[in-house]
C-alpha positions in Angstrom: 4.1 -50.1 24.4 1.2 -51.9 23.2 -0.8 -49.6 20.9 -3.9 -49.6 18.7 -3.5 -47.9 15.2 -6.8 -47.1 13.6 -6.5 -46.1 9.6 -9.9 -45.0 8.1 -9.6 -44.9 4.2 -12.0 -42.4 2.3 -13.9 -44.5 -0.1 -12.7 -42.7 -3.1 -9.1 -43.4 -1.9 -9.8 -46.8 -1.4 -11.6 -47.5 -4.8 -8.4 -46.3 -6.4 -6.1 -48.4 -4.7 -8.4 -51.7 -5.1 -8.6 -50.6 -8.9 -4.9 -50.1 -9.4 -4.2 -53.3 -7.5 -1.9 -51.6 -4.8 -4.0 -52.0 -1.8 -3.0 -55.6 -1.1 0.7 -54.4 -1.5 0.1 -51.5 0.7 -1.7 -53.7 3.6 1.2 -56.2 3.6 3.9 -53.8 3.7 2.1 -52.2 6.8 1.6 -55.7 8.3 5.4 -56.4 7.9 6.5 -53.1 9.3 3.8 -53.1 12.3 4.2 -56.9 13.1 0.8 -56.7 14.9 -0.5 -59.2 17.6 -4.0 -58.7 15.5 -5.5 -57.0 12.7 -9.1 -56.4 12.1 -10.6 -54.9 9.0 -14.1 -53.5 9.0 -16.4 -50.0 8.2 -16.8 -47.0 10.2 -18.5 -44.5 9.4 -19.0 -45.6 5.8 -15.0 -45.9 5.4 -12.9 -48.9 5.2 -11.2 -49.1 8.4 -8.2 -51.4 9.8 -7.2 -51.6 13.4 -3.8 -53.0 14.1 -2.6 -53.9 17.6 1.2 -53.7 18.0 3.8 -53.0 20.0 5.7 -49.7 19.6 9.2 -49.3 21.4 9.8 -45.6 20.7 7.8 -42.6 19.5 10.2 -41.9 16.9 8.7 -45.2 14.7 5.6 -43.0 14.1 6.7 -41.3 10.6 7.8 -44.8 9.5 4.9 -46.4 10.7 2.2 -44.2 9.8 3.1 -42.0 6.7 2.0 -44.8 4.2 -1.4 -44.6 5.5 -1.4 -40.7 5.0 0.3 -40.8 1.6 -0.9 -44.0 -0.2 -4.3 -44.1 1.3 -5.3 -40.5 2.3 -6.5 -42.2 5.4 -7.5 -40.6 8.8 -5.0 -42.2 11.4 -5.3 -42.4 15.2 -2.9 -43.8 17.5 -3.5 -44.7 21.0 -2.1 -46.9 23.9 -4.0 -50.1 24.9 -3.7 -52.7 27.6 -4.7 -56.5 27.2 -6.4 -58.4 30.1 -3.1 -59.1 31.5 -1.9 -55.8 31.4 -5.0 -54.6 33.0 -5.0 -57.0 36.0 -1.1 -55.9 36.4 -2.0 -52.3 36.6 -4.9 -52.9 38.9 -3.0 -54.9 41.3 0.0 -51.9 41.4 -2.6 -49.6 42.0 -4.2 -51.3 45.0 -0.6 -52.0 46.4 0.4 -48.3 46.0 3.3 -49.1 43.8 
């Protein structure tokens, strides 16, 4: 299932991993694990924020994919299913056909 992972990194924790040089390694490890179809980095509520759009096969993948954000970055993390345009078209067509 296509998911969006949002990780908000508090300023103090973000500053620490930038200063010690580990932020790029943490992000590269996350990107390798998630294999996202897209990743975006921005600010939200004054925090460094990352959005990763990826395919998650089973909910049992959650600890392996998320714990680094909690433990290494002290991040506030959210995870939710999302659709792309084709998913929306398919879902609407199925809804209208009653299947």
